[in-house]
Steps between C-alpha positions, in 0.01 A plus 500: 500500500859462390407612148387853600798671336466302179290662224182321403525232235168367370386265229143544382409148392221296346385358172495700180221757494466539878628860502866455600628782281246762604523420871878469482533842337267658754685334789836615367368855474363487855834372632707724270681194365590380151251268331614213280259327266598134528357418158754731335778263611362196314711374212371541146463121484278498811285784367461322166407176675235669715367700203452167319291378793765259633545506880851556632674216679716527810804481270362786288454715810838422660709764322228761543474432872877519544502834318229632733689363801807694385295821470380447859853421620647810335236730648555347844880526479468864398267567793203571274147374524312362204153399384486226239207342320551127456259208484711310760259211456688230688658492843837400353488805271437724801781329692735570211394866491535525879863389464559851361361654820380286792272788612311495168124525546221387269163659427290224341209631293238228483144472379246304300607345172207668323616849601859432397392349166285805430793732575732298276250507214472879529876561476637643178845421360599250768679181399340282770182346357204420727544134400800480735305603810408145599862382480603787728223422746610134502860604577405756766610409852357755746725669752580271789471598868879539527524736201503874569215659317132565467216342300270758342166489319561646154138620490584775750565849362868557411561758774351266759736225384801730526389617844469137615855430381630811674320394820681165474849650472616426851311174552687171519386179340 
């Protein structure tokens, strides 16, 4: 428990439409920490590409991930906690983000494709079209046993998801 004095730093992760933003905001409120919407750090070119239904490549995501890593690093260096929503689809993406804070934890919201597709279709004014869901699911690499975090069923009520994350605060991978 060497991290007990360090403020919590969480990434709420998963594919588009899984509820990262809502759960991240609720978690940040519960922990009295700032919440950062990872999507707001995408470049205009990335947003335009996704809006056109073109999946991002690793190269497209590289600058975005480094920007998020820097946000994590700054919060950590300043002794502040943070909750960030970020798809964090691949292990190497999570490793890059963890370089900003080795104690970074992940809350992976997961569930059936049909539920996620329905949620995406119901969203208004979001640039990510439901047609990109399958590419995200193909890229998704679940949390590994050595990664600090928790896998959660997105079908649970939001408060139950936040409570499960809070219950996982002190657990080690």
